[in-house]
One Martini backbone bead per residue (centre of mass of N, CA, C, O) as a GRO file, in nm:
protein
   83
    1MET     BB    1   6.616  18.653   1.663
    2ASN     BB    2   6.666  18.422   1.899
    3GLY     BB    3   6.826  18.140   2.020
    4GLU     BB    4   6.586  18.014   2.174
    5PHE     BB    5   6.388  17.992   1.941
    6ILE     BB    6   6.563  17.813   1.758
    7ASP     BB    7   6.592  17.579   1.962
    8ASN     BB    8   6.283  17.522   1.994
    9VAL     BB    9   6.223  17.469   1.679
   10PHE     BB   10   6.522  17.313   1.577
   11GLY     BB   11   6.598  17.146   1.795
   12PRO     BB   12   6.642  16.895   1.986
   13LEU     BB   13   6.485  16.632   2.117
   14ASP     BB   14   6.384  16.433   2.346
   15GLN     BB   15   6.336  16.097   2.429
   16ARG     BB   16   6.017  16.097   2.442
   17PHE     BB   17   5.988  16.123   2.118
   18CYS     BB   18   6.054  15.821   2.044
   19ASP     BB   19   5.763  15.707   2.091
   20TRP     BB   20   5.642  15.784   1.816
   21PHE     BB   21   5.786  15.559   1.656
   22PHE     BB   22   5.660  15.329   1.810
   23ILE     BB   23   5.363  15.393   1.751
   24LEU     BB   24   5.391  15.382   1.440
   25SER     BB   25   5.488  15.087   1.425
   26VAL     BB   26   5.239  14.962   1.551
   27LEU     BB   27   5.037  15.076   1.349
   28GLY     BB   28   5.164  14.946   1.095
   29PHE     BB   29   5.132  14.651   1.190
   30VAL     BB   30   4.827  14.651   1.231
   31MET     BB   31   4.753  14.731   0.940
   32LEU     BB   32   4.886  14.485   0.809
   33VAL     BB   33   4.718  14.265   0.949
   34VAL     BB   34   4.438  14.365   0.867
   35LEU     BB   35   4.486  14.348   0.565
   36LEU     BB   36   4.554  14.043   0.546
   37VAL     BB   37   4.297  13.930   0.678
   38SER     BB   38   4.088  14.072   0.493
   39THR     BB   39   4.197  13.957   0.230
   40LEU     BB   40   4.147  13.662   0.290
   41PHE     BB   41   3.849  13.681   0.345
   42VAL     BB   42   3.756  13.813   0.078
   43GLY     BB   43   3.908  13.633  -0.127
   44LEU     BB   44   3.772  13.359  -0.036
   45SER     BB   45   3.460  13.439  -0.025
   46LYS     BB   46   3.471  13.595  -0.335
   47ARG     BB   47   3.672  13.493  -0.542
   48LYS     BB   48   3.933  13.632  -0.615
   49GLY     BB   49   4.171  13.749  -0.808
   50ILE     BB   50   4.498  13.830  -0.879
   51GLU     BB   51   4.459  14.139  -0.877
   52PHE     BB   52   4.375  14.167  -0.583
   53TYR     BB   53   4.644  14.050  -0.463
   54MET     BB   54   4.837  14.256  -0.596
   55GLN     BB   55   4.720  14.511  -0.470
   56THR     BB   56   4.754  14.419  -0.177
   57PHE     BB   57   5.058  14.375  -0.187
   58SER     BB   58   5.134  14.672  -0.242
   59ILE     BB   59   5.013  14.779   0.022
   60ALA     BB   60   5.174  14.595   0.216
   61VAL     BB   61   5.451  14.709   0.145
   62GLY     BB   62   5.394  14.992   0.253
   63TYR     BB   63   5.340  14.904   0.548
   64ALA     BB   64   5.612  14.762   0.592
   65ILE     BB   65   5.786  15.012   0.548
   66PHE     BB   66   5.659  15.186   0.767
   67TYR     BB   67   5.729  14.999   0.999
   68PHE     BB   68   6.039  14.978   0.956
   69GLN     BB   69   6.108  15.277   0.963
   70ASN     BB   70   6.001  15.332   1.255
   71ARG     BB   71   6.173  15.120   1.393
   72LEU     BB   72   6.444  15.238   1.308
   73LEU     BB   73   6.403  15.524   1.427
   74HIS     BB   74   6.367  15.432   1.717
   75THR     BB   75   6.642  15.299   1.749
   76MET     BB   76   6.811  15.549   1.680
   77CYS     BB   77   6.701  15.736   1.897
   78VAL     BB   78   6.765  15.571   2.150
   79SER     BB   79   7.069  15.521   2.092
   80SER     BB   80   7.158  15.828   2.073
   81LEU     BB   81   7.035  15.911   2.374
   82ASN     BB   82   7.204  15.688   2.562
   83LYS     BB   83   7.506  15.823   2.558
   0.00000   0.00000   0.00000
């Protein structure tokens, strides 16, 4: 294997790839909002119990972590490549 192959496969990517973290953070936020709105709609219209809201809360925490993680990675990526 030559050095160019290693650099292409494992080397750092340029700044345009930071946009993927931005797109994923937007996607995570949209999924979180859709989940919360649909939960309120279904929960109130069908009179769901506390178990329904606890399950939804645990899913919402996962989406919130996904959103925050990708937002943080986007910030780190942009900040490190702007120097």
